[in-house]
SEMI-538195 format. One record per residue (C-alpha): residue number from 0; residue in three letters; chain; x, y, z. Coordinates in Angstrom, 1 decimal. Example, Ala and Ser with C-alpha at 12.3 -4.5 7.8 and 13.67 -1.06 7.14 Angstrom:
BEGIN
<rec num="0" residuo="Ala" cadena="A" u="12.3" v="-4.5" w="7.8"/>
<rec num="1" residuo="Ser" cadena="A" u="13.7" v="-1.1" w="7.1"/>
# end
This chain:
BEGIN
<rec num="0" residuo="Met" cadena="A" u="23.2" v="-10.9" w="-41.2"/>
<rec num="1" residuo="Thr" cadena="A" u="19.8" v="-9.9" w="-39.2"/>
<rec num="2" residuo="Arg" cadena="A" u="21.9" v="-9.8" w="-35.8"/>
<rec num="3" residuo="Thr" cadena="A" u="24.2" v="-6.5" w="-36.9"/>
<rec num="4" residuo="Pro" cadena="A" u="21.3" v="-4.1" w="-36.1"/>
<rec num="5" residuo="Leu" cadena="A" u="20.9" v="-5.5" w="-32.9"/>
<rec num="6" residuo="Ile" cadena="A" u="24.6" v="-5.5" w="-31.6"/>
<rec num="7" residuo="Pro" cadena="A" u="24.2" v="-1.2" w="-32.1"/>
<rec num="8" residuo="Leu" cadena="A" u="20.7" v="-1.3" w="-30.0"/>
<rec num="9" residuo="Ala" cadena="A" u="22.0" v="-3.9" w="-27.0"/>
<rec num="10" residuo="Ala" cadena="A" u="24.9" v="-1.2" w="-26.8"/>
<rec num="11" residuo="Leu" cadena="A" u="22.8" v="1.9" w="-26.8"/>
<rec num="12" residuo="Ala" cadena="A" u="20.5" v="0.2" w="-24.1"/>
<rec num="13" residuo="Leu" cadena="A" u="23.7" v="-0.7" w="-22.2"/>
<rec num="14" residuo="Ala" cadena="A" u="24.6" v="2.9" w="-22.2"/>
<rec num="15" residuo="Leu" cadena="A" u="21.5" v="4.3" w="-21.1"/>
<rec num="16" residuo="Ala" cadena="A" u="21.5" v="2.2" w="-18.2"/>
<rec num="17" residuo="Ala" cadena="A" u="24.5" v="2.8" w="-17.5"/>
<rec num="18" residuo="Cys" cadena="A" u="24.1" v="7.0" w="-17.6"/>
<rec num="19" residuo="Ala" cadena="A" u="20.6" v="6.2" w="-15.7"/>
<rec num="20" residuo="Ser" cadena="A" u="22.4" v="4.7" w="-12.6"/>
<rec num="21" residuo="Thr" cadena="A" u="25.1" v="7.6" w="-12.5"/>
<rec num="22" residuo="Asp" cadena="A" u="22.8" v="9.9" w="-11.7"/>
<rec num="23" residuo="Lys" cadena="A" u="23.2" v="11.6" w="-8.4"/>
<rec num="24" residuo="Pro" cadena="A" u="21.2" v="9.9" w="-5.6"/>
<rec num="25" residuo="Glu" cadena="A" u="19.4" v="13.3" w="-3.9"/>
<rec num="26" residuo="Arg" cadena="A" u="16.0" v="11.8" w="-3.5"/>
<rec num="27" residuo="Glu" cadena="A" u="17.6" v="8.6" w="-1.5"/>
<rec num="28" residuo="Met" cadena="A" u="20.2" v="10.7" w="0.4"/>
<rec num="29" residuo="Gly" cadena="A" u="17.1" v="13.1" w="1.2"/>
<rec num="30" residuo="Ala" cadena="A" u="15.2" v="10.4" w="2.5"/>
<rec num="31" residuo="Ala" cadena="A" u="17.5" v="8.6" w="4.4"/>
<rec num="32" residuo="Arg" cadena="A" u="18.7" v="12.2" w="6.2"/>
<rec num="33" residuo="Ala" cadena="A" u="15.0" v="12.4" w="6.6"/>
<rec num="34" residuo="Met" cadena="A" u="14.3" v="8.9" w="7.9"/>
<rec num="35" residuo="Val" cadena="A" u="17.7" v="9.1" w="10.4"/>
<rec num="36" residuo="Ser" cadena="A" u="16.6" v="12.8" w="11.8"/>
<rec num="37" residuo="Gln" cadena="A" u="12.8" v="11.7" w="12.4"/>
<rec num="38" residuo="Ala" cadena="A" u="14.3" v="8.4" w="14.2"/>
<rec num="39" residuo="Arg" cadena="A" u="17.0" v="9.8" w="16.1"/>
<rec num="40" residuo="Pro" cadena="A" u="14.8" v="11.4" w="19.2"/>
<rec num="41" residuo="Ile" cadena="A" u="12.9" v="8.1" w="19.6"/>
<rec num="42" residuo="Ala" cadena="A" u="15.5" v="5.6" w="18.8"/>
<rec num="43" residuo="Ala" cadena="A" u="18.5" v="7.0" w="20.8"/>
<rec num="44" residuo="Val" cadena="A" u="17.3" v="5.3" w="24.1"/>
<rec num="45" residuo="Asp" cadena="A" u="15.2" v="2.3" w="23.0"/>
<rec num="46" residuo="Ala" cadena="A" u="17.2" v="1.3" w="19.7"/>
<rec num="47" residuo="Pro" cadena="A" u="20.8" v="3.0" w="19.9"/>
<rec num="48" residuo="Gln" cadena="A" u="22.3" v="0.2" w="18.0"/>
<rec num="49" residuo="Gln" cadena="A" u="20.0" v="0.3" w="14.7"/>
<rec num="50" residuo="Leu" cadena="A" u="20.1" v="4.3" w="15.2"/>
<rec num="51" residuo="Ala" cadena="A" u="23.7" v="4.1" w="15.1"/>
<rec num="52" residuo="Glu" cadena="A" u="23.9" v="1.5" w="12.0"/>
<rec num="53" residuo="Ala" cadena="A" u="21.3" v="3.7" w="10.1"/>
<rec num="54" residuo="Gln" cadena="A" u="23.8" v="7.1" w="11.0"/>
<rec num="55" residuo="Leu" cadena="A" u="27.1" v="5.5" w="9.5"/>
<rec num="56" residuo="Lys" cadena="A" u="25.8" v="4.1" w="6.8"/>
<rec num="57" residuo="Leu" cadena="A" u="24.2" v="7.6" w="6.2"/>
<rec num="58" residuo="Gly" cadena="A" u="27.8" v="9.2" w="6.8"/>
<rec num="59" residuo="Arg" cadena="A" u="29.0" v="6.6" w="4.3"/>
<rec num="60" residuo="Ala" cadena="A" u="27.0" v="7.4" w="1.4"/>
<rec num="61" residuo="Glu" cadena="A" u="27.6" v="11.0" w="1.9"/>
<rec num="62" residuo="Asp" cadena="A" u="31.2" v="10.2" w="2.0"/>
<rec num="63" residuo="Ala" cadena="A" u="30.6" v="8.3" w="-1.4"/>
<rec num="64" residuo="Met" cadena="A" u="28.5" v="11.2" w="-3.0"/>
<rec num="65" residuo="Gln" cadena="A" u="31.7" v="13.5" w="-2.3"/>
<rec num="66" residuo="Arg" cadena="A" u="33.9" v="10.7" w="-3.8"/>
<rec num="67" residuo="Lys" cadena="A" u="31.3" v="10.8" w="-6.9"/>
<rec num="68" residuo="Gln" cadena="A" u="30.5" v="7.4" w="-6.7"/>
<rec num="69" residuo="Tyr" cadena="A" u="26.9" v="7.8" w="-6.7"/>
<rec num="70" residuo="Glu" cadena="A" u="25.5" v="4.1" w="-7.4"/>
<rec num="71" residuo="His" cadena="A" u="27.5" v="3.4" w="-4.0"/>
<rec num="72" residuo="Ala" cadena="A" u="26.1" v="6.2" w="-2.5"/>
<rec num="73" residuo="Arg" cadena="A" u="22.5" v="5.5" w="-3.3"/>
<rec num="74" residuo="Ile" cadena="A" u="22.6" v="1.7" w="-2.1"/>
<rec num="75" residuo="Leu" cadena="A" u="23.9" v="3.2" w="1.0"/>
<rec num="76" residuo="Ala" cadena="A" u="21.5" v="5.6" w="1.7"/>
<rec num="77" residuo="Arg" cadena="A" u="18.4" v="3.1" w="0.8"/>
<rec num="78" residuo="Gln" cadena="A" u="20.5" v="1.1" w="3.8"/>
<rec num="79" residuo="Ala" cadena="A" u="20.6" v="4.1" w="6.0"/>
<rec num="80" residuo="Glu" cadena="A" u="17.1" v="5.1" w="5.6"/>
<rec num="81" residuo="Val" cadena="A" u="16.0" v="1.1" w="5.9"/>
<rec num="82" residuo="Asp" cadena="A" u="18.2" v="0.8" w="9.1"/>
<rec num="83" residuo="Ala" cadena="A" u="16.3" v="3.9" w="10.5"/>
<rec num="84" residuo="Arg" cadena="A" u="13.1" v="2.7" w="10.0"/>
<rec num="85" residuo="Leu" cadena="A" u="13.9" v="-0.3" w="11.7"/>
<rec num="86" residuo="Ala" cadena="A" u="15.1" v="1.6" w="14.8"/>
<rec num="87" residuo="Trp" cadena="A" u="12.7" v="3.9" w="14.8"/>
<rec num="88" residuo="Ser" cadena="A" u="10.1" v="0.8" w="15.1"/>
<rec num="89" residuo="Val" cadena="A" u="12.4" v="-0.9" w="17.6"/>
<rec num="90" residuo="Ala" cadena="A" u="11.8" v="2.0" w="19.6"/>
<rec num="91" residuo="Glu" cadena="A" u="8.6" v="2.4" w="19.2"/>
<rec num="92" residuo="Asn" cadena="A" u="8.0" v="-1.2" w="20.1"/>
<rec num="93" residuo="Ala" cadena="A" u="9.4" v="-0.8" w="23.3"/>
<rec num="94" residuo="Arg" cadena="A" u="7.9" v="2.7" w="24.0"/>
<rec num="95" residuo="Ala" cadena="A" u="4.1" v="0.7" w="23.4"/>
<rec num="96" residuo="Gln" cadena="A" u="5.5" v="-2.2" w="25.4"/>
<rec num="97" residuo="Arg" cadena="A" u="6.4" v="0.1" w="28.6"/>
<rec num="98" residuo="Asn" cadena="A" u="2.5" v="1.9" w="28.1"/>
<rec num="99" residuo="Ala" cadena="A" u="1.0" v="-1.5" w="28.2"/>
<rec num="100" residuo="Thr" cadena="A" u="2.7" v="-2.7" w="31.6"/>
<rec num="101" residuo="Glu" cadena="A" u="1.7" v="0.9" w="32.9"/>
<rec num="102" residuo="Val" cadena="A" u="-1.6" v="0.7" w="31.9"/>
<rec num="103" residuo="Gln" cadena="A" u="-1.4" v="-3.1" w="33.6"/>
<rec num="104" residuo="Asp" cadena="A" u="0.0" v="-2.1" w="36.4"/>
<rec num="105" residuo="Ala" cadena="A" u="-2.5" v="0.6" w="37.1"/>
<rec num="106" residuo="Asn" cadena="A" u="-4.9" v="-1.9" w="36.1"/>
<rec num="107" residuo="Arg" cadena="A" u="-4.2" v="-4.0" w="39.0"/>
<rec num="108" residuo="Ala" cadena="A" u="-4.1" v="-1.3" w="41.5"/>
<rec num="109" residuo="Leu" cadena="A" u="-7.3" v="-0.3" w="41.0"/>
<rec num="110" residuo="Arg" cadena="A" u="-8.5" v="-4.3" w="41.2"/>
<rec num="111" residuo="Gln" cadena="A" u="-6.6" v="-4.3" w="44.6"/>
<rec num="112" residuo="Glu" cadena="A" u="-8.2" v="-0.9" w="45.8"/>
<rec num="113" residuo="Ile" cadena="A" u="-11.6" v="-2.3" w="45.1"/>
<rec num="114" residuo="Glu" cadena="A" u="-11.5" v="-5.6" w="46.9"/>
<rec num="115" residuo="Arg" cadena="A" u="-9.8" v="-3.6" w="49.8"/>
<rec num="116" residuo="Asn" cadena="A" u="-12.8" v="-1.0" w="49.7"/>
<rec num="117" residuo="Pro" cadena="A" u="-15.9" v="-3.1" w="48.3"/>
<rec num="118" residuo="Gln" cadena="A" u="-18.8" v="-0.6" w="48.7"/>
# end
């Protein structure tokens, strides 16, 4: 007998959860667009595969938004943002490694010059 009031509450909770998840994922889409845009100039050379994956998922998220498949768009937008962050990180790592190599080469050249001309 006490279970009867729980059924309408459970149904209400499920209905509210369903409504919450069907909102347009504007925040997620905006974050994904921003991160892909930020990563694009940095990652185009050093992380093209990761960047392409992010752009593909963002495009798929845009398509899902057009079809009003908001939960699918939300998932794809989040994935696109993560992929863009990965692309940016991979590219920054490659750039840092190049800079470190340049510094090491400059130090090596300086040491050689000092050894040739001790004063």
